[in-house]
N, C-alpha and C positions, 0 to 999 in steps of 0.2 A: 791041396788046393780045392779038390772036389768037396772035402769035408767042410772047409771054410765057406765055400759057396752054399752048401746045403744049410749050414747054420744061419748065414745071413739071409738066405731066402726064407727060411722058417721064421726068423724074427720079423721079416718084412710082412709076410702073409698073416702072422698072428697079430701084428700091429694093425693091419688093415681090417681084420675081422673084429678086433676090439673096437676100433673107431666106428665100424659099421654098426655094432651093437649099441653103442652110445647114440649113434644117429637114429637108429630105429626107436630108441627111447624118446627122442624128441618128437617123433610122429605120435607116439602114445600120449605124451604130455599135451600136444595140440588137440588131439581127439578128446582127452579128458576135459580140457578147458572149454571146448565147444559144448560138451555135454553138461557140465556143472554150471556154466555161466547162465544157463536158462533158469536156474533156481535162485530166487532172490535171497539176499543176506537177511538172516533173522534179526529183527530189531528188538533189543531188550527194553524194558521199562526204565524210565528215568528214576533214579533213587530219590526217595523222600528226604533222606539225610545223606549228604555227601560224606564219604569216609575220609579219615586222615591219610594223606599221601606223602611219602618221602620221595623227593626228586634228587637223584644222585648225578653229579656232574664230574666225572673223572677227567682231570686235566693234567697235562705234562708239557710245559713250555708252550703255552698257547697265548702269548701276549697280543697277538693280532686279532684273535676272535673271541677272547674271553668275555669282553664287555658286551659284544653282540649276543653271545649265548645267554648271559645272565639277564640282559635286558628282555629277551624273549620269555624267560621264565617269569620275570616280574609282571609281564603283561598278561599272564595266563588268567583266563576267566574262571577262577575257582576261589572258594572261600579262603581268605588269607589265614584264618585261624586254623584251617585244616591242612595247610601246606607247610612242609618242612624241607628246606633245601640244604644239601650238603655239597660244597665245592671241595671235592677230594683232590687235593693239590699235591702232586709229587714233583713239581717243577724244581729245576736247579738254576733258573735264571730269574729275571725280574718279574716274571709272571706272578710269583708269590706275593710280591709287594702290591701289585695291581689287585690281585684277588683279595688280599687283606683290606685294602682301602675300599673296594666295592662292597664287600660284605659288611664292613663297619657302617658305611653310609646307609645301606638298606636295613640293617638292624635298627638304626636310629629312626627309620621311617615305619617301623613296626613289623617288618617281615622276619619270619623265623628262618634265618640263614646262618650257616656255620662255615667257617674256613677251616677245613680239616687237614692237618699235616701229620703224616706218619713218621716214625723214627727212621724208616728205610723204605725202599721200593720193592720189597719182597713180593713176588707174584705179579708185579707190574699192575695192569688194569684190574685183573681178577683179585689181586691182593687188596687194592684200594677199595673195591666194591664190598669185599668181605669185611674189611675194617669198618667201613661205614655202617654196615648192617649191625655190627656188634655194639655200636654206640647209639642205636635208635630202636624204636619199637613199633613203627607204623606197619600196618598189615599189607599195604600196597606200595610198590616201589616203581617209580619211573626212572629210566636211565637215558641220558642224552650225552653223546660225544660232543666235543668242543666245536665241531664244524656244523652242528645242527642249529636250526632256528625254528623250533616248534611253534605252531600257530596258537593263538590265544585259546581256542576251543579244544585243544588236544586232549586234555584230561576229561572234559565233559563228553568227548566223543568216544573215549576208550574205557573209562571206569565203569559205565553201565554194563559193558560186555563182560568184564572180568567178574563183576558182582552178580551177574545173572544166574550163574550156576556155581556151586561150591567146588566142582571138580575142575574148573577152569583155572589154570595156573599161570598163563601168560597170554598177553594180547600183543601182537606185532602189527605195526602200521607200515605203509609203503614209503620208501624214500623218494623225496623230490630232488630237484637239481637247481641250485641257486645260479650256477654259472654254466648252464647247458650249452649255450652258444659261444663260449669263450674260444674254443679251438676244436680242431678235428678230434683230438684226444678226448675232450670232455663230451663231445657228441657221441662218440663210440662207446665210452663208458656208460653214458646214460642209457643207451639201448641195451647194453649187457645187463645193467641193473634192472631195467624195466622188465626184461624177460625173466630174470630171476624172481622178481616179486610177483608180477602179474600172471605168469604161467606156472613156474615151479611152485612157489608158495601157495598160490591160489588152488592149483589142482591137488597138491598134497593135502592141504587142509580140508578141502571140500570132499575129497575121496576117502578121508579117514586115515591118511598116512601121516608119518612123522614129518614135521618140518621144524625150522629152528628160529630162535631169537637171533637177531642180527647184531647184537651188541649195543644197540641204541634204538631210540624211537619206539620203545615198547614199555609195557606195564607188567610187572611180576607180582604174584601173590607170595608173600614171605614164606608161607608154609611149603610152597612148591619148591622153593630154593633149598630150604632146610632139609626136607625129606629126600631130596636128591643128593645130599651130601655137601651142599654149599658150593660157593665159587672155588674152583680148583685151578691151579696154574701149571699143570704138567703138560699142557698143550698150548700152542700159540693161538688157538681159537677157543677161548674159555666160554664164549657164548654158545657155540655149537655143542661143545662137550656138556655143559649144563643142560641144554635143551633136550638132548637125547637121554641123559640120566633122569631128568624130570619126567619125561614121557614114559620111560621104562618103569618109573615108580607109579604110573597110573594117571598122571595129570594130563589134562586136555589143553590144547592151545587153539587160539583163534587168530586168523589173519584178516585184517580190514583193508582191502584194496582201495577203498574210497577215502580213507583218512591218510593224508599225505604230510610227511614231515620234511621240509626242505633242508638240503645239506649242500655243502661245498665239495665239488669233485676235485681230485688232485689235478693240477695243471702241469706238473713236471713229470716227464717220463720215468725218471729214476724213482721218484716217490711212488708212482703208480706201480712200477715193477716190484718195489719193496713190499707194497701192500698186497699185491697178488702173490708174491712169494710167501708172505706170512699166512695168507688165507689158504693157499694150496698145501703148505707144509702142515699147518694146524689141522686141516681137515683129514689128512692122512694119519697124523698122530691120533686124532680122535677115532678114526676108523680102526687103527691098531688097538686102541684102548677098549673100544666098546663093541665093535662088530662081533667078536666071539660071543659076548653076552647076548647080543641081539639075535644072532642066528640060532643060539641054543634056547631062546625063550619060547614061551607058548603063544607068542603073537602069530597072527595069520601069516601065511606064506606071502601074500601080497604086500603086507607091511614090511616084512623082513627083506623082500626083494627090493622094494623101493628104497629102504634104508641102505642096502648094499650099493645100489646105483647112486644114491645121493652122496654117501660118504666116500665112495670110490670114484666120484666124477672127475677129480683132478688127475687120475691116472691117464685120462685122455691126453693130457699134455705130454706125459712121458711116452705114450704110444705115438703121439704125433711127431715126437723128436726122432723116432726110429725111421719112418719114411723120409724125414727131412735129411738125414744123413745117408740113407741108402737109395733114395729115389733115382739118382743118376746111374749108379752101377746096375740097378735092377732094370731100368729102362734101356740100358745099353744092350741087355740080352734080347731086346726085341729085334735087333738086327739079325739074330740067328733064328727067329721064329716068324711065322706068317702073321699078318695083321689080323686075320680071322680069329686066331687063338688069343692074341694079346689084347684084343678089344674087350674081351669078357670081364677081366678084373677092373678095367676102366669103368665099364657100365655099372658093375656091382658097387664099386666105390662111389660113383657119382650118385646113384639113387639112394644109397644108405647113408653115407657120411656127408656128402656135399649138398645134395638137394634138400635133405632134411634140415640142414643148418639154414639154407636160404629160406625155406618155408617158415622155420621157427622164428627167425628175426623179422621176416615180412609180416607174419601174424602179429608179432609184438608191435611193430610199427603201426599196423592197422588199429590195434587196440588203443594205443596212446594217441595217435593223431587223427584217427577215423578216416585216413586216406593213406595211400602208399606213396604217391608222388609228392615231392621229390625225394622224400626220406629214404626210399628204397635204394637210392644210389649209394648209400653208406654201407649197404650189406657186404659188397666185396671188400671194402676197407675193414669191416669188422672181422671178416674171415681171415684177411691178411694179418690183422693185429693178433688174432687168436693163434695163428701159426707162428708169428714172431715171438709170442710169449712162451712157446713150447720149450725153449732152452732154459729160460729163467724159471718157469714153473716145474719143468721136468727135473731140474736140479733140486728144487724144493721137495719134490716127491721122493727123490733118491735119498736126500738128507734125512727125511722122516723115516724111511725104511731102514736105514743103517743106524739110526739113533743119534745123529749129530745134533747137539743142542745149540740153539742160537738165541740171542736176546730178542725181546719184543721191540721191533723197530717201528716207532710211531710214524704216521703219515703227517708231515708238516702242513699246517694250514696258514694261508696268507690273507684271508679275507678278500678273496677274489669273487666278485659278483657280476662284473661286466667286463667288456673288452677294454675299458678305460683303466681298469685296475692292473697293476704290474706286480709281479712277484720276484723279478730279477735282482732287485737290490735289497730284498728282505734278508733278515739275519739267518734264518734257519736254512739248512740245505740237507737233502736226503743223502743217505749213504749210497755211494755208487760202487757196484761190483765190477769185476772184470768180465762178466758175462757178455757185455756188449762187444768185446773183441771177437768172441765166438760168433755172435750174431752177424757181425760185419763179414767175417770170413765165409759164413754160410750164404750171405747175400751175394758175394762175389762168386762163390761156388755155383749157385743157381744161375747166375748170369752167364757164366761159361758153359754150364750144362745146357741152357736153353739154346744158345748159339749152336752148340754141337748137334743137338737133336733137330733143330730147324734145318741145318744143312743135310741131315740124314732123312728129312721129310717125315719125321715122326710128329706130325702137327697136333695129334690128340693130347700130347703132353704139354703143349704151350700154355693153356690156361692155368694149369697147376703151377708151372714155373713162374708165371706172372704173379700169382698170389703169394708164393713163397718169397719171390724177390721183393715185392712190396712190403710184406710183413717184416722181413729181416732188415731191409734198408731203412724202413721207417723207424723201427724201434732202436736200431743201432745208431743211426745218425742223431735221433732225438736224444738218446742217452749221452752221446759224446758232446753235442752242442749245448745241451742244457746244464750238464755238470760243469762246463767251463764258465757258465754264468755265475757260479757260486764260489768262485775263488775268493778266499778270505772270509767266507761266511762260517757260521757255527755249524759244525757237523752234529747230527742227531744220532 
């Protein structure tokens, strides 16, 4: 029994230390942003002759948003004779019929657009992009997922930056949010993404560290893809994988925070969880694949350390799952110790892992909205959602570590742009796992635990219990309720 207690205590302490280190890194990112935001973005000259550009649109069962996507590409303010559009269609429903009809109409109007069908879905999105490159020859390639609606000036805002210097291999823009105010889930997602782009991408780029193409809303130089070994599909995050391989090959990337490409956020919890599972698992797969090469390289220690923290960031979810399961038995030990001793780990945890997250997202909110109120009220909900995702994403990390292979589960899009739009009767439905049963059990577990510790007057633990309860109840009930809305729909 003593051995078991020692093992559990060791796991608990190591998890808290790990979360604390990731929290400290958030303080570092905030400091770097404050430092580098004072330096204006270098503006390149406008090209005298605009180059030929290939626009790749990888789609799979996107009948609700395909027309919106293609319409936005047609509206681009760019010489039509320099634009080549590929609809890389792997669909297995009537999306293909719609894509064929739209491309035929646009061809008749003089636009160079192709409806590209592969013999199979080998490699999923990565395979489609690689296939499209083989049947084209343009030097610059723009990629847009089906849920994006790029603005007309997108190419003219980005092409000058990638043409400015020959060593620039990729330009990434910031994601916008078409349906930001649709629900609590979309509001929380938006803030997560804003922090990822405005703080992580911005500081890594400006401080000379590696950052990544996000799979869409960016421009690639063909040579940067080729010299990195091309699109590969041995991870679920082909964009992250290619980005690091390309930068290891010596190519430089640029992030443009002021160029925004609007996109549709997932409105269904199961779709969001599938997306997060894919991203978490893919990032760990990429870490396993590339970190040994990065750590052994001649890159500076600062670049290697940031790459380690970036590629390993999803381990925080696995670490978070440890105190989620062990919080109650560990807190129960407080009954046997004095309050003076037990308050120390609380304070350390609060200032490293908790307060850093509050500052991090408060700083993001200030950047986006230029004020904190009332948006700051969403920060506790964001923290709760992050905790609630710990089982779903922790599972993804474990699957990557033990080598369990899974298919690329796409995120269904429903053309949701306002609260008037509904997704509940749409054809597609995301795959639901049984993880939400575990999430519900944990929610009940923390409810019972909070009652117990309240009766024992351990009041310092109450705020943690509230966050854990909200996170697991919110994500579990949303998963149960929303999956029931898709009865009879087509599973993706």
